[in-house]
C-alpha positions, -999 to 999 in steps of 0.1 A, spaced: 0 0 0 10 36 -6 15 57 26 20 95 28 44 106 55 53 140 69 87 141 53 103 166 29 104 140 1 80 144 -29 69 108 -29 48 82 -11 62 51 5 53 15 -1 45 -8 29 34 -44 32 0 -51 48 -2 -85 65 -37 -90 80 -36 -104 115 -65 -126 105 -82 -134 72 -113 -114 82 -94 -81 87 -101 -57 58 -73 -40 39 -68 -5 51 -86 20 28 -73 54 16 -77 80 43 -69 57 72 -41 64 96 -14 37 101 17 33 123 47 24 102 85 21 106 105 49 90 142 47 95 147 40 132 115 56 142 78 46 142 57 73 126 20 78 118 12 80 81 -19 81 59 -29 54 34 -34 71 1 -37 40 -22 -34 3 -23 -13 -17 -47 -15 -53 -57 19 -52 -73 49 -31 -62 81 -24 -79 98 -35 -47 99 -72 -39 75 -81 -10 103 -95 11 120 -62 10 90 -41 21 86 -32 57 52 -40 72 25 -18 87 27 -20 124 -8 -9 133 -40 5 117 -59 32 135 -92 13 128 -110 30 157 -109 62 137 -132 66 106 -111 71 74 -108 106 60 -130 108 30 -120 111 -7 -131 148 -8 -107 156 20 -79 137 3 -86 156 -29 -83 189 -11 -49 179 3 -37 167 -31 -48 200 -47 -30 220 -20 1 198 -24 2 203 -61 -6 240 -62 18 250 -34 45 225 -46 48 205 -14 48 167 -8 13 153 0 24 141 34 35 176 44 -1 188 38 -22 159 51 -3 150 83 6 184 100 -31 196 97 -42 168 120 -41 173 158 -10 160 176 -30 134 194 -37 116 161 -1 117 150 17 101 180 28 65 184 5 61 215 -33 60 209 -41 69 245 -52 105 238 -71 95 206 -90 66 224 -98 89 253 -112 116 230 -132 92 209 -147 76 240 -157 109 254 -173 119 221 -192 87 215 -203 78 250 -238 87 259 -243 117 282 -274 129 300 -292 157 282 -275 191 291 -296 221 301 -302 241 270 -299 279 273 -326 301 260 -321 310 223 -309 346 218 -335 365 197 -327 370 161 -327 407 151 -351 417 123 -331 420 90 -334 450 68 -343 446 31 -306 445 20 -298 418 45 -329 398 36 -319 399 -1 -284 388 7 -296 358 27 -321 349 0 -294 349 -27 -271 327 -6 -297 302 3 -312 300 -32 -278 291 -48 -278 257 -64 -245 239 -62 -213 261 -61 -217 298 -60 -192 323 -45 -209 353 -29 -189 385 -21 -208 401 7 -196 437 5 -210 458 33 -200 489 52 -187 484 87 -216 478 111 -239 467 82 -248 434 99 -227 409 79 -227 386 109 -265 385 110 -265 375 73 -241 347 82 -262 335 111 -295 337 92 -281 319 62 -266 292 84 -299 287 102 -319 284 70 -294 261 53 -292 237 82 -329 237 86 -335 230 49 -309 202 47 -322 184 78 -358 187 67 -347 169 35 -331 142 57 -295 152 50 -268 158 77 -252 192 73 -222 212 86 -212 248 82 -176 261 84 -171 298 95 -136 312 92 -123 342 110 -88 358 104 -76 361 140 -79 341 173 -90 371 193 -121 373 171 -131 337 177 -146 339 213 -169 368 204 -183 351 173 -184 318 191 -205 333 219 -229 348 193 -233 315 174 -238 295 206 -264 319 218 -283 318 185 -281 280 182 -282 266 217 -293 231 206 -265 227 180 -230 215 185 -206 244 179 -168 238 182 -138 261 175 -105 253 159 -74 275 164 -38 273 175 -44 285 211 -66 256 221 -51 230 244 -41 199 225 -67 177 241 -94 203 234 -83 207 198 -83 169 193 -119 166 206 -131 195 185 -114 181 154 -128 146 160 -163 161 167 -162 176 132 -147 145 116 -174 121 129 -202 145 121 -212 155 156 -203 192 152 -229 212 133 -209 245 131 -171 248 131 -156 282 138 -119 286 132 -89 305 120 -70 295 88 -61 260 100 -98 251 102 -100 251 64 -82 217 63 -105 202 90 -124 170 81 -161 179 76 -179 150 59 -212 168 57 -200 203 48 -228 223 31 -215 260 33 -184 279 40 -183 315 53 -151 336 53 -154 367 75 -130 396 67 -119 377 36 -94 405 27 -73 399 58 -37 388 53 -39 366 83 -55 340 61 -22 335 44 1 312 64 36 327 66 56 297 79 59 261 67 32 255 41 25 290 29 -11 284 19 -41 308 16 -70 296 37 -93 319 17 -83 304 -16 -84 268 -4 -119 275 10 -131 287 -23 -116 257 -41 -131 234 -15 -166 249 -20 -162 245 -58 -151 209 -53 -180 200 -31 -205 221 -51 -216 242 -21 -220 280 -16 -192 301 -1 -196 335 13 -167 360 14 -176 390 36 -157 423 40 -161 460 41 -129 463 21 -126 432 -2 -92 421 -15 -82 432 -49 -86 396 -62 -122 393 -48 -132 427 -60 -121 418 -95 -140 385 -94 -170 404 -83 -167 429 -112 -163 401 -137 -192 381 -124 -172 352 -112 -184 361 -77 -219 373 -71 -216 407 -54 -241 414 -26 -242 449 -12 -250 462 23 -250 500 21 -265 509 55 -257 502 91 -279 475 107 -286 493 140 -316 516 139 -305 552 134 -268 543 135 -247 563 110 -214 560 94 -189 582 113 -177 615 99 -141 613 87 -119 643 93 -83 648 83 -60 668 106 -32 684 86 -2 682 109 16 708 88 -10 732 101 -21 717 135 14 707 147 15 676 168 31 677 202 40 644 218 22 628 189 -11 646 194 -26 676 176 -48 700 195 -80 689 176 -73 653 186 -68 662 223 -100 683 222 -120 655 207 -107 630 234 -116 655 261 -151 660 248 -158 622 249 -145 619 284 -169 647 295 -198 629 279 -189 595 293 -183 580 258 -154 558 247 -126 566 223 -102 544 204 -67 554 193 -51 534 166 -13 532 162 0 501 144 34 501 161 39 483 194 66 490 220 76 523 235 97 536 206 109 520 173 146 529 180 170 545 205 196 570 193 225 590 205 225 625 190 262 630 199 276 603 177 247 590 157 245 555 173 212 538 169 199 506 185 205 481 157 201 444 163 234 426 160 217 396 145 193 412 121 192 441 97 165 457 119 163 481 148 158 469 184 126 483 197 125 500 231 100 484 256 102 507 285 80 489 310 102 458 308 133 480 306 144 461 275 154 466 239 138 438 219 141 427 183 107 419 168 124 396 142 147 373 162 134 381 198 169 391 210 165 411 242 191 435 258 190 458 288 184 495 280 220 510 279 226 536 306 250 554 282 258 553 245 278 521 237 299 540 212 308 574 228 296 571 264 270 599 261 244 594 289 217 612 270 204 584 249 169 591 237 140 572 222 130 581 187 95 578 174 64 565 192 49 531 199 18 522 218 36 521 252 48 557 248 14 569 237 -2 551 267 22 569 290 14 603 275 -24 597 278 -21 588 314 -3 621 320 -26 642 298 -59 627 312 -51 615 347 -87 606 355 -92 586 324 -92 548 323 -67 540 295 -63 504 282 -36 493 258 -43 462 237 -14 449 215 7 418 212 28 427 243 -2 434 266 -21 402 256 6 376 258 -10 355 285 -38 331 275 -72 347 278 -58 382 284 -71 396 251 -106 383 257 -106 398 292 -94 431 279 -121 433 252 -147 423 278 -136 453 299 -142 476 270 -177 461 263 -186 466 300 -177 502 299 -147 500 322 -125 517 297 -126 554 285 -97 554 260 -88 522 242 -53 523 225 -42 495 202 -27 481 171 -45 462 144 -58 438 170 -86 464 178 -93 474 142 -118 448 132 -147 426 142 -155 442 176 -188 458 183 -181 486 208 -215 501 216 -204 534 233 -174 542 211 -179 575 193 -144 586 184 -116 569 165 -82 586 163 -55 575 139 -19 584 147 9 584 122 -6 563 93 16 581 66 45 556 66 25 531 45 19 556 17 56 554 6 62 517 11 80 497 -16 53 470 -13 26 476 -39 0 462 -16 7 487 12 -20 512 0 -46 485 -1 -37 473 34 -37 508 48 -71 516 33 -85 484 47 -70 491 81 -84 526 83 -118 516 70 -120 488 95 -108 508 125 -131 537 115 -160 513 115 -156 507 153 -172 542 158 -209 549 158 -221 513 157 -250 521 180 -273 551 179 -266 572 209 -290 600 217 -269 630 208 -274 658 183 -257 657 149 -230 680 162 -218 652 184 -222 623 160 -194 598 158 -162 608 140 -129 595 129 -99 618 131 -68 610 111 -35 629 116 -16 632 84 9 654 66 -7 645 32 -44 653 34 -47 656 -3 -35 621 -10 -61 601 -31 -63 573 -5 -74 598 22 -98 615 -2 -115 582 -9 -116 574 28 -134 607 35 -162 596 13 -163 560 25 -157 552 -11 -141 518 -13 -155 510 -48 -138 542 -62 -105 533 -44 -106 497 -55 -113 505 -91 -84 530 -92 -61 505 -75 -70 478 -101 -64 501 -130 -29 508 -116 -23 471 -111 -34 463 -146 -11 489 -161 18 476 -141 10 439 -148 7 432 -111 -16 407 -93 -44 400 -97 -36 406 -134 -4 384 -131 6 355 -110 37 351 -89 59 327 -71 88 336 -48 119 315 -43 137 324 -10 172 313 -1 188 314 34 225 310 42 251 323 66 266 339 35 246 363 14 268 357 -16 261 319 -13 223 326 -12 225 348 -42 247 323 -61 221 296 -55 193 318 -68 213 326 -99 219 289 -105 181 283 -100 173 311 -125 194 294 -152 183 258 -145 159 254 -174 142 274 -202 112 294 -190 92 307 -219 62 328 -207 78 331 -173 95 363 -162 123 358 -137 137 388 -120 172 391 -108 180 376 -74 181 403 -47 185 405 -9 153 405 10 141 438 26 151 425 60 182 408 47 195 392 79 174 376 106 190 358 136 224 358 118 210 342 86 213 361 53 182 360 31 177 366 -6 148 360 -31 140 354 -67 106 365 -81 88 346 -109 59 362 -127 35 351 -155 3 363 -171 -11 328 -169 -16 308 -137 -17 275 -156 16 283 -174 33 292 -141 21 260 -124 32 239 -154 67 254 -151 70 251 -113 66 213 -110 96 203 -131 116 233 -119 110 222 -83 123 187 -92 154 202 -107 159 224 -76 157 194 -53 184 177 -73 209 205 -65 233 197 -38 237 228 -17 241 240 19 216 268 12 181 264 27 154 274 3 116 275 1 91 283 -26 60 304 -20 31 305 -45 10 337 -46 33 356 -21 18 386 -3 51 399 11 78 406 -15 
């Protein structure tokens, strides 16, 4: 039989199956088996059976154990893994095995048996909570739900709605109607709901469980304890879970009765895995829906360039939500503060401080958005010009004042804050720039009576701390919320009437052609946190968004003032088409790592010249933007083509040729890269 293993070899492995008794069936594709591999015993997955093998039977090693207590993974799931392996140019075993919980991949079956027993044993009926009332949908929401439910077979729906337009209610109503319809027809049904970040999962999970108290709802994300993740995965696999909520890893969960997929905030880059298998959960979800001929819903207030193009071409059905769902709730007014006129002191202009003060006096909440954590991005000595570079990376060490540390956000190196300049001995070493910690310190001094809460990756390191922080905001225990992109999306703050954006201009001049798209999405999302409920104030005090900028005439900000995403997106696509950039072209990126930059560049030059590449444009090998990380030098080679099929046809033989090169250079290939 052919067995896929989690090994960096683009092949399957033949093993001999000797049945303990004549009545034992031959393991079928999708079953897990324990096999010898070298000196180890590893878990693999049967992907085929062979009556004849090129290897003589007496030279084949035998299967040690079949995990027969676990139902085999079905052919649709195996097809999904095969597609991912072929498209992202990875061995099948590196796709199929790592996406399983650890308890299924260990030599011991104790954890697996315990989890299965707990799931399949009978339990007394639990007390069912009262069902949360379903809000009345407005006509636009009703039309969106009807379109989703009426789809026959595969249909991709792009649910484009302004922030606060009630996309979640569309998801929940569509889920309820679909599950009800399938079960009335006598069919089991499951729905998969994807969210971009872990900190959004508890809020949505609570809403789903409140709406469907009689259904089995499970979550799948990386912060679950291993035992809990195993039970949730198995619950989905054996069909007990009706609704599965999860981050990108959930797209590869086994769901034998899957009838609909929902992708919330589909534009979010968190759906792209940035380590190991660099897959796009959004793209795999759309492929999975097409494979299984079921509807898929992609929701966003700022759709990705790819999805917007598909909506314009008719490949996706575009569903519009143009008004906020809450009665009398209005989109916030966006104002630009020209910092060339209203000079900022300690990062704040006078209009921004006045607006914060006004909200404090009215007992309303404010949110300040600064997408830079730490106290300051760098420390410097004005006497000699020394700056706090990381000795292991081509990056600055960020000042974290509360911990009294300099920390590299790339390699995690930490050093004590120097008492004097390491180069000239000057004791007046100063922070340069502002991060969330420094802004928090200033706010506490400027508004001593205000309750200020900072939410970023540093303040929410402990398990459950992010959820506790957001609950404090929802309870009204916070006056000013300060945060990074963690606070920008998905949260429904009922008493928040002011959003202030500090220092967004750096993204306007990035070398990354996607920087503008990401900035617009961030600003639209964070702006959408304001005015989600109708507070009883006059128009003069309606919710507003204040953006401090030195470039108020920039087209991106002008589109933002009008909440005009379609205008921004159409202009962006026109620029991309003129420059032959995605989504009008398709890319792959070969990265090389070595202790020597020259060696990495030499490998990429060799790779570039390996074979003819008609129809494929290969750029020159160049160092990566952050060239050195943890002492390792990094370079890259970008491939482009106007045809996805042509690029894929080239990559397979090229990868085989690359694997044949004997080199000390580490390398990886990423298809459809988002960071170049």
